[in-house]
N, C-alpha and C positions, 0 to 999 in steps of 0.2 A: 504493499499500500504507500502510494507516495504522500509524504508529509509535507505540507506548506511551511515556508519559513517562518509566517506568523501564526501558525497554528499552535494552540497551547499544547503541551506535552503534559499535563496534570490536569486533574478535574477542575472544571470551572462551572460553578453552580450559575453565574449568571447566564451562561449561554446555553443553558438548558441541559446540563450534564445529569443533573439529579432525575430529569424526567426520563432522560437517555437509560439511566441506571435501572430505573422501574420497568422499562420496555425491555431491558435485558432478563428481568426476572420473569416478564410475562412470556418473551419468545423462548426461553430455557423450559419454562412450563408446558409451553405447546409442544416443543420438541420432545420433551420427555414423555408425554401422552402419546405422540405419534410413533415415537420409537419404539416404546413399550409395547404397543400394539403390534409394530412390526415384528420384535422379537418373539411375542407370544404366537403370531402367526407363523413363523418360522419354525418355531417348536412343534407346532400342530403338523406343518407340513413334514417335517423330518420324521415324526412318528407315524403319520400317515403311509410316508414312503416305506419304511422298515416293515409297517404292518402289511403293506401290500405285497411285498417280496415274501414274506413269511407264508401268506396266504397262497400265493400263486406258484410257489415252488413245488406245491403238489402236483401240478401238470408243467413238467419242466419246458417243453418247447412252447407251448401256447403262452404260459405265463411269461416266459423270457421275452418273445416276440412282443406281447402286449405292452411289458414294463418298457422295453427299450423304445417302443412307438410313443409310449406316453412321455417318456423324458425327453427325447427328441422333439416332440411336438411342443412340450413346455419351453425348452430352450429356443426353439424357433419362434414362437409366439413371443417370448421376452425380446428376441432381436428386433422383430416386427415393430412391436411396441415402441422400441427405441427410435428405430428408423423413421417410423411414420409419426409419431407425436413429437419427440423431443431428443433430438440427437445427443443433446449434453448429459443425458442419462447413462449412457454407455460406460463401461467400466467402473471403477471407484468413484470417480466424481472429486475426488481430493484434488487432482491437477488443476481442474476447472475452476474449483472454488479459490484456490491460491491465485489464479491469473485473475479472476474476477475481483478478489481483494486488492490486487495491485492495480486494477483499471485496464487489464489487456485481454478481457475477454467480456462478452456480453452477458447480461442476465438471462437465465434460460427461459424464464416465464414459469408461472405456477402449473402449466402441465406436467412438468418435471417430478413433482410430488407423487401424482398417483402412477406415473410410468415407473418412476424408480422404486415405489412401494410394490405394485403389482409385478413388475418385471423382475425385481429382486426375488419375490417369493416365488416365482414360477422357476427362475433359474436356480437359486440355492435350494429351494425346496425339492429340484429335480435331482439333486446330488453334486451339482458343479462345484469345483474346488474355488469357491469365491467366499469372502467374508462379509458380514452382515454391516461392519462398520461403515464401508464404503456408501451404501445408500443411507445409512444413519446420518453420516455427515454430511452429505449434500442435501438432504430432506429437511435437516435443521438448519442449514445455512439459508435455503431457498425461504422456509416459513419465517425465519427470523429477518430476512431482508423485506420480505412482504409486510412484515408488521411495521418495520422502521418506515417503508414507503406510505402505508397508510395513516400513520401518524404524522405524515408531514415532515419526516426529518431529512437532512441533508445527504448528499450523496456519501460523504465522508462517514455521517453516523450511520448510515444504512450497511455500508462495508463494515464498519466496527462491529455493529450487530449481527452481521453476516458471518463473521469469524467466530464470535460468541457463540452462535447457534449451531456452527459446526463443531466446536468444542462440546456443546451440550450433546450433539448426536454421538460423538465419540464416548463420551461419559456414559450415555445410557446404553450403548452398544455392548460396553465391557464393564458395566457398573464400577466406573473407575471415576469419579468426578474430580479429583485433584489431576489425573492425567489427562482430562479433557481440558481443563484450563491451561496445563502445561503445554499441551498440543498446539494451542493456539499461539502462544507466545514463541514456542521454539520452532514450530514448523511452517505455520501458516502465516504469521507475520513476520517472524525470525528478528525479534528485537523485544526488547522489554519496554512497556510504555504503560504508565499507571492506568490511563484511561481504558485501554484494551484489556489489562490485566483485570481490573474491577468488572467490566462487563462479562469477562470471560468466566470468573468465579461465580459471579451471581448467575449467570445462564446455567453453568453446570450444576450448581447447588440446586436450583428450582427443578431442573430437569430430573435430577436424581431423587428428590423429595417426592415428584408426582410419579415417577417411574416405580419407584418402590411400593407405591400402592396396587401395581399391577403385576410387577415380577418378584416383588419380594426383597430381601437385604441378606442374599446368601452370596459369599465369595465365590468366584469362578473356578478357581483351582485348590486342590488340597494338596499339601505336601508336609511330612513330617522329616524334619532335619535336626541336627545337634544345634545348640543355641549360637554357635558360630563356627566358622571354618578356621581350623588352626592357621598360623602364620606360614607354617612351612608348605601349607597347600596352595598358597597365592600364585606360585610360578606355575602351577597347573593352569589356574584359571586365566592366568596371562597368556600362556601359550593357546589356550583354547580360544581366547577371544582373537588372537592374531590371525589363525587358521580360520575362524569364522569371517574375520575381515576381508581375507582374500577370497572365501568363498562368495561373499555378498556381492563382489565385482561379477563374478560369474553368473551369479543369481538375476542381478540387474540386466546383464548382458542377453540372457535367456528370455527374460521377459520381453525386452526391446526386439530382439531377432524373431521371436514368436510372433509377435504383433506384425513385423514387417513381412513374414513368410505367409501368414495366414490372410493379411491384406493384399497380398500379391496374388492372389486367386480371385481377382475382380469379376472373371467371367461367370463365378458362381456367385448367386446372392448371399446377402448378409444372413438372411434365414435358413438357407441351406447349409451355410458353413456352420450356424449356431447347431442346427440339428445333427449334423455328423458329430461334433464335438460331445454334444448332450448325450448321443446315442453310445459314443465311446465311454463316456461316465457310467451310463446305465449299465453297461457290460461289467463294468468292475464292481458296482454296487450290487449286482445280482450275486456275486459269488463272495464279495466281501463288503456288507453294507457300512460297516464302520470305518471303511478307508474313505469315503467320499465326504462330501460336505466341507464346511469351513473349516472344520479341523479342532474345535475346542474339546471334543472327546479324546482326540488322539493327543494333544498336549496333557490333558488331565491324565491320561493312561500313562504316560511317559513319566509323569511325576510320582506315581503312585504304584505301577505294576511292573515288572521285569518282562523284557520280551528276549528273544534269541536274537543275537547279532545279526545274523543273516535276515530275519524277517524285518528288523529295523532298516536294515539297509535297502531291502527291496521296496518298503512302504516309502521310504525316504525319496528314491529314484521315482518312484510312481507319482508321487504327489508333486514332486518337483516338475515333472513333465506336464501333469494334467492341470496343475495350476497356472502355469503359463498359457497351455492351450484353452482354458477356461476363460481367462482373462481377455484372450484375443477373439472370443466369440461375439462381442459386442452385445453383451447383455450387462445388466446393472451387477455390480459385485466387487469388493474390494480385495485387496491383499494382505491387509493386517493379519487376520486370524490363519490364512494359510502358512503366512511367513512365520508367526508364533509357533505353528504346529512343526514346520520343519526345524526352527531352532530347538525345540523341545527334544526331537528325534536326533538331531545332531549331537546336542548335548548329553543325551543318554549313551549314545554310542561312545563318545568320548570320555564319559564318566565309567564305562563298563571296562575300557581299555586301560584306564587309570586304575580302576580297581584290580584288574589282572596283573599288571606291572608293578605297580606299587600300593598294594593294599594297606600298608601301614600309614601312608600319609594321610588319604581321606577317603575311606570306603563306603561312600555315599553317593552312588551314581545317580541318584535321582535328583541331587542337589545341583549337579552339572545340568540337568535338563531345565531346571529352573533358570539358571544363569545363562545358559545357552539361547534362550529366547530373547533375553537383553542384547547379549552379544549381537546376535545376527541382525535384529532390528536395528541397532546401532549403526552397523556396517552398512546396511542397504539404504536406510533413511538419513543417515548422519544426524539424528535427533536422539541422541543417549538418555537425556533427562526424561524425555517422553517414555521410553522403553523403559526405563528402571521404575518409574513411577507407576507406569502401566502394570507391570509385572506384579510389584510389590503390593499394590491395592487389590489386585486380581487374586492373590494367593494369600493375601493378609498375613505375609511373612516378612519380615524385617532382619531376619539372621544372617541372611546372604548379601546384605546390601555392600560389604567390604567386596566380597568376590565380584559382584556385579559391577561396581566401579572398576576393578581391575581389567575384568574381561571387555567391559565398554571401550576403556582407554585403548587396550590393545587392538579390538575390532574397527576402530576408528581410523587406524594408523595405515594399513595397506590401502584403502581406497583413496585415502588424503593423499599418501605419497605418490600414488600412481597418476593423481589428478582425475579420478573417476568421479562422474556427476552422481550425485544422490537420485534415487529412482525417480521420485516425484517431479522434479526438476527436468529430468530427462523426459518423462511423459508429458509435460507440459511444453516442453520445446518441440515436440513432434507436430504441433498444428502450427502453421506459419503465423496467423495473427497473435498469437501469444507471444510473440516477440516484437510485436508494432508497438507504436507510442501509445501511452495511456489514452483511454476513451472514456467518455461520459455517456455515451448511448451506444446501444447495437446497432449494427447494419444488418442488411438482409444477407451479404456476403458472409458476415461474422457467423450468422446462425446456422449457416449451412456447411461450415469449413470443419467442425470438430467433429469425430465420429468414434475414436476408441479410446478415449481418456476417462 
């Protein structure tokens, strides 16, 4: 977001900041309600998918064909909704939110909200390896900007409300209010400013207060670890972070390369491409229902249960490929949740190797899974504080904060030294008009230019 030289950087009650702060509470509460309903709908869709598989397995061939057809149709319908009604609803939407805050992209219009809601429900409910946080962030941003516009606020105020609403969406998606506010400052606006901090905190707080009425107040992940990791184990976490930082470069390259490859098949309609990807995911879901979807269950399992090393490796490779394909399908859905699942799997693998080679140092492989989520997140997004706060809130575990700091420090080094661009910045730059001069109003060309962000 561009800041004018004469614009105040601290709350100015005479300019209506008090009213703006009240609007942040309203926008946060609205976002919390909308995103809580979205979470409940996704939970129902996931249960319905698993129940359908359990019933239809009685007739293997017919059941398989029917299930694959339904999932392919759901993915195709989600892609059609995006193409037909709101092209900016494709993908996670976070790159578009960032560009909109900076004045480099147009406001997508209120049709985005139903498209993002229904399209995300269809795609993620069909088992696509996508996260619920992308739709939640963009819906929260859109509804908050609309509230600001209806209240007659300035363009700058509306963009600040948009940023706060986006953080409220993330907070609701993961039941992590502080992470939502930190996400606004570290990722969306990339600076600390008192005005935006107050709005982000207010929006996230009111969003979670409303969301708890619907989804309860339970932590996302459960992990039992010792009170703290011994000092002699910290080099292991530094090594793990450095390795994960190197992998983050490859992870980002995979996402971008897959987008280019899938987009290159322009002789095939977006809906047909989404159907093919949806059918591929359905085949995996038929044989392994717990291996598809956003991956929250996979991360939880990595924190609490042991798996064979070979099984972890297979699941890691499969979800890495499917995650990139699903993101390129042109349907709504984010990368946060799948990324956290990959980090947990990689951390568990590293923990098992450490336990085998040096069991006397720190024989708790599940603790590495927890730290692995923050390390991979930091390397991919270059937003370590958001990752640390997010995982800490989701697990209600503070005993691993020091290993998290070490791992995130090390994970930031490889991509930074290599000059690699953070994922969301790369995605934002894929669309030409995102790098244009800041604008105050959208044009027709702008509205038709973004497709897969």
